[in-house]
C-alpha positions, 0 to 999 in steps of 0.5 A, a space after each residue: 725889235 726882237 725879230 730884227 735882232 734875231 734876223 741880224 743874228 741869223 745873218 751873222 750865223 750864215 756868214 760865219 757858217 760860210 766862212 767855216 765851210 759849214 762847220 756848225 760848231 765853229 760858226 756857232 762859237 764865232 757868233 755866240 749862238 748855241 747849237 740848239 738855237 741854230 738847229 731850232 732856226 733850221 727846223 722853224 725857218 724855211 728860208 734860213 734852212 735853204 740858205 744853210 743847205 746852199 752853204 753845205 753844197 758850196 762846202 761840198 763843192 769846195 771839198 770836191 775841188 780839192 779832191 780833184 786837185 789831188 787826183 790831178 797831182 797823181 795822188 793814188 789815194 785820192 784816185 782810189 777814194 774817188 773811184 770807190 765812191 763815184 765809180 761804184 757802178 763801174 765796178 770800183 768797189 771792194 767786196 768783204 767776205 766773212 767766214 762763220 761756222 756753227 757746230 763745225 758746219 760752215 754757214 753762208 750769209 749774203 748781204 746785198 747793199 743797194 746803191 743810193 745813187 
């Protein structure tokens, strides 16, 4: 009986997670499941974890679609954000420089961040 009720609770959690666009805290509150229990399920139940990952991907797709809508509406900030994140390989990124001195002598530090794409 415990396994059946746990299964029902997991399904309710997945439904709530989908409704909340993947926001774990909100979904947990909706179905009265502690966050620690949710993360335990993710860690110990591969099927549950896979379904959670799929919901995360759907939520990301939704957010991307909203970003594209803003770009189509000529929202400059949305366009810049997209180019800075997805257009990095084409040179759309910002360099940051920092001046540091020690004993009145300039020093130079070069830091190269690798792109994870």
